[in-house]
C-alpha positions, 0 to 999 in steps of 0.5 A: 499500500503506498505511504505519503511521505509529508515535509518533515519537522527537522528542527523544534523551529522549523516551519517550512523546509525547501528541497535543496536536492533530490536524490531518487526520481519517480520509478526509482527503487526505494530502501529503508535507509536510502537518501530521498532529499536534502531539505533546507530548515531554517538551520541548516541543510540536512539529508533526509532518509526514508523509513519505507520500502517500495517505488518513488511513485510521486514528488509533491515538491520540487528542488527550490520550492518551499512549503509547510511542515505535514505538506505532501513530500513523496508517495512510495509504494508499489510500482504501478499502483494507483494512487490518484486517490492520495493526490486528489484529496484536496478535492473536498477543499475546491469544493467548498471554496466552489460553493458559499456558504449562506453568509457568503451568499448573503453578502454577496446578494447585499453587495450587488443589490446596492450596487446595482440599484439605479443611480443617477447618471454622472454622479461619482463617489469618492472614497477615502485614498490610500496615500501612502502603503502603510495607510491605514485610514486617513483624517479629514484635516480641512474641506476646502470645498462645501456642499454646493460648491462647483468643481473642477478637474485638479481643483483641491477638496480637502486636506487629508491626514495621513499616518505620514503628513497632510496632503492635498487631495484633489479631485478627478471629476468636474461637478458639483459637491453633492454630500460630504461622508466625513466631516473636519476631524473625523477619521474613516478608513480607506475606501470609506464613503468621503464625497460624492459629486454630480450633476447640481440637483441631483439627490443622493441620499439613497447613494450616501446611505447604501454605500459600501466600500468595494461593493461597486468594484465587486459587483462589477467584476462579475462577468454575470451580473447586470450592468449597473447604471453609469456610476463611478467610484474614484479612489487613489490607486495605492502608492508606494513610498518612493514614487515621486509623483504622486496621482491624487497629491499635491506637494507645494513647491516653495519658491523665493516668493512663496508657495507655488501650487500645482497639481501633480500631474501639471508639475510632471507635465512641467518637469517633462517640458523643462517649464518652470512653475514659477513662470506659468500663471494658472487658472484653477482655484486659487491661481492653481497650476493644472493641465491645460495652463501647461498644455497651453503655457508659451515659453515667449510669455515668460519673462526674459530675465527669468530662468525658463528651464530648470535641472532635472535629475536623469539618476532612476531609482531601481532595486534586487528583491531576494526572497528570504530563505527559511534561515532568514526568517528563522533569524528574524523571528528568533532575535525579535523574539529575544529583544523584545521579550528578554530585558537586554542591558549592557556591560563594556570593559577593556581588557589588557592583552599584552600577555595575551599576545605573548601567551599565543605566540609562546603557544602556538611556538609547539610543535602542531600547535595552533591557537587564536584568541577566540580560543582563549577567549571560549576557554577563559569564559568556560572557566569562569562561567563555572565560578558563576552559574548564574550567568550559565542559566536559562529563564523559565515563567516559575523558575530559574536553571543554573547549568553546571555544565558548560556548552559554549555557543560560537556565532558563525557567518555563513553566506545565508545569514548566521549559525551557532555551533556548540562547543560541549563542556568547553570547560573540559577541554584544551586549548587545542581541542577548542581550536580544532572543534571550533575550525571544523565547525567553521567550515562545515557551517560554510558548506552546511553540512552540521548537524541539528544536534550540533547547534543546539543546547548552548548556555552561553554565546560568544560572538566575534567581530574582531577579525573584521576590525571591529571595536566593540558592538552589542549582540542580541542574546540568543536565547534560551541563554541569558548572556552574550559576549561580544568581542572587538579587535585588539587595537594598539594604543597608548595606555597608562602602566605605573603613571607612564603612557607607553605603548599597550594593546587592548581588547573591549568585550560587551556583554549582553545581559538578560535582567531576569536572571543576570543583575547588574553586579553578578555580570561584572563579577563575571566578568572580573573572573573572566578579565583575571585568566584573559590578562593572565592566560596562564592560569587557564592551564593550572 
């Protein structure tokens, strides 16, 4: 009987996986223990083996595609077996989508009824525009027209306060302002009724009473619906922040003589034609420059002493979009959770590195021996953590776990982001053993060959950017740890020793602590112990 293989959960934080490589193809024989595929999780790329025997009958997720945990990954069964029933398991869902429930039918009928009623010809419903990509509602700051006023295309109807600025909102229709849906100071969601424009004397009370945001567009989208009366719903298109010209707002340009009022379309046309707006006589409301003014502008009419053209930037905005990898998504989720749940505070220290430099040079003079400053810091932290278990702790809502074992996570940069392999029982390992382990982890991390077990269980984390020349920085705690140590570069600079200014080498470290588990004095005592090991490294060998 055919077996359905779903996307496995290969880590405790994994929510979706990406098939990096299929090692079997449809029709291949599968033995128990065979590797079916390599799957990229939020932490690593891992081999996924089969627990079934048979023939690979179906592949549900292609190479490079991602899917949620428990999604159909593959089907294994007997050669030639009919698996159509397993593949059509989503039919019920399709049927449910095709058959709307009573509430959906009722909503559809109301929408259709509202939009298909007989409405006066040439009436336009103006809705609250979306004036920024993050705008969800707007507030009418000022109405520049009142009910009964004649409105020309390009006239400013109102000033609308968004989540970012107060902007002028102009009309794209001509007619009479028949109804105002929001008074000054009132707010409403995007697409709510803002105003109604139409022929003078038209009764639009029923239109205002029955208007529902989006009803006209949703009803007209159905091909089988009868054509509604020629009523238009005017709303601004969604606007990206980077768009330099917004179709329904006008931002006045300051000049030496004050402000120049012009519609966005007029500004764009003037820019394209190299026309100085200060030389254009506006025929719109309050002297506002509109489209027809640019079309009718004659350069000869401008003052000979005034400049006609102005500089137009030739640059073009451009960008590339890169889909977020599973690792990047996990980093974003986990670090945001840590930053906003753990109350971080930071302790800064600066260590004298003269003895450490001499110690490393002497240690590396031994045959087949090579250690880094980072290896020395890992060892020193491990020894210090044994003396300060509260820094080596974990927070729970009802208790605090003080770890007696020391597993140190070492942050390693990889192309997709960051991984943290763990040096287990670091306090019991020699400097040479720590150096070999960290080097091995770094190589396999870049090749995505670390196992899940090698990246879990840390009790403390070290992040070192000193090799990149960074003098000092702060890090976000790698939960469930209570602290993370940020290690900067060794800097040569003047220092004071025995009252004399002499050349020296120092290194700055910053420890981020979770205040729920590590108080300031506790963190300071740990750093004092660490200072003793770093500044007198021979004590790490005792």
